[in-house]
Every structure is written in structure tokens, then in C-alpha cells.
C-alpha angles and dihedrals in degrees: 000000000000090000093049093048091049091048091050092054090045088057091048091050097048096041093083096048102082100042088042094053092047090055090042089058089058087062091058112024129057119231088256092061102028100097092052089050091049090049088058088057096043092049087072090067101065090033093055092045091051092047097037098058098064093036092052091047090055093046092052089063097054125096109187129165093353094302121124122238094255089055092052088049091059093043100046095040091047098050096070091053091052093047094046090047089059091045089052092054090050103043110022118081128204096236138016090249089068096048109109090187090068123075118244090252091053092048092049092047095050094044091048096051094044092046091051090053091048092050091048090055092045092049100043101036115006104190123180132202102271092039089055092054090053094050118116093223094053090055092045090053091047093050092043095055091040089059096041094045091049084067097030100057091043090049092051094049097041100041095093095049092044092049091048091050094045096045099036087215135137126278090257092053090048090055089052092051090048090051090054090051093053094041087061087049090057090055091049093053093049096046095045092052093051094044097045094052094043093052097033090230121125104154098062093040087057098043092042092052092051094047092047090051090053095051094043092051089049089051091054089054094061107121124241098031120137115243096254089059092047090049090052090054090049094048089054087047090055089053093051096040091061095036096080109046098075096053089040094059092045091060101074092046095056101069108015125087117246097264094043091046092052093053096041093048089050090052092046091048090050089057090047092054093046088055089058090063094045095048095051092044091051093048091050090050091051093049095045091050095056102262115147135223093276094057092045092051091049090051090053090047092052090053092054092045090052089051 
């Protein structure tokens, strides 16, 4: 019960981080640069997953000071978040005008450009909170990420076990294959951010990344392929699976006013998190009812295609 209560409050605490940081980026980055900035944030996801797997495996084997390995995993992987949270409070400012590490000319320039963008949105399409939640596009974005994340969260959690089953290799080899998958994801995040801001297109970068992920996952499910070919499909999948999130999260910030964007991003993120539970539950159901890797991969592909 103590563990469940603590985990509940952890979920409450972290729920506001991602929508908060998306809105925070609108205080600092113009719409022209926002997808590249978001890609810098999103790159941390595949990087942390690639790094976290071997580190977590090592921590599970320790037994220091009477604490079990899983307890040390929570302690040592939680401490950096606490420390960086305090550093953030101390060094990060709400707006450019408060940043002492910028020159006065830099502060004035950023504030001027961002204020002009905000006034343009207010003047051309002043949308308030409840109006935002009734907008067709907000619901389309929420449903899109709900579908894609149903496959995405399940893919992230089940990649190691699928690779181990498909390769028949050792745990160490499985960690290496997982690292290759997420390394390709890093490349996808970086390239999508650069490309989306250079072309000014976010919608098709997002939709194209989701569709490509679906078809590549389906390709990896073709029967009779040797593991190197399957691994090639999955590496390309890793690239596509992390190609779309940065342009996706730029979309609600481009037309909505600040207050409406904050609420709509929170709603969209709520749908994204709910999908994480559904995807993992569905994958567990498939595996426990005798479905193999091919059927599971096709299920994940269908989620991305629906997105």
C-alpha cells in the first residue's frame, strides 16, 4: 500500500511536467525555431532509455546497506531528478526579460519577437480555454497521440523482450540491440526537428513519421526473415518512431493563445498517458493468450497507422 500511494503521488507530480515544458518553450522560442528546441528535449527520451536499461540491470544486482537492488534503482535514478529540479528553480527564469545571462539587446529582441507572435494570435484568432477544448483540431491531436502512444509505450517497454525472443541471444546482446534501436531514434529526433523548422511543415512530418513507423513494424513482422533483416527493419522503425513527436508537440502552440494552449496541451498529454496504460495492458493480454511476436508487431503497427 505504501508503494502504491507513493507511485500515485509520483504520477500526480510528474503529470504536469511535459505540458508545462511545452508551454514554457513558447516563452523562449519563436514558432520558427520551436520544433528544433523540442527535438532537443525529446532526444533525451531515446537516450535515457538506451542508457537506463544497462544501468538498471546493474543496479538490480546490488545489495548495499540492507536495501535490495530494486530499492537502490529507485533511489539512485530518482536523485538526479531531485537535484536537477532544484537547479532548475535556481537558474531557469520564466521569461527572457529575467535572464541575467542574456544581454539587454538579446532580452529586448526575444521579448519583442515573442510578443509580436502572441499579439498576432490574439488578434487573428483569439481562442479561450473552453473554446480550445471544443476545437476539432485539439480532439484530433488528442486522438492521434492516443492511438500512436498505445503502440509507442508498448513498443518501448516490450522492445527488449521482443529482441531477445527474435534473436535468441543473451541478455547482454539484447541490451546491445536495444541500444541500436534507440540510437536510430536519436537520429530521427534530430533530423525531424531540423527539417520541420526549415520547411515550416509540422503536420506532414508528424503524420509521415507515424505512418512510416506502422509500415516498418509491419515489415519486421514478415515471416521467414533472418534476424539481421528483422533488426534492420526495427532500426528503421526506431528512426521513424521518434521522428514525429517534436513536430507533433509544436502543432498546438502555433495557433492557440497561451492560456488555451496550456489547457489543450494538458488535455492532449492526458490522452497520451492514458494510452500508455492501454498499450501495455493490451500487449500483456496478447502475450498471455498465446499470440507471438508477429501478431504483437502487427498490433503495434495498427496503432501507429490509426494515429
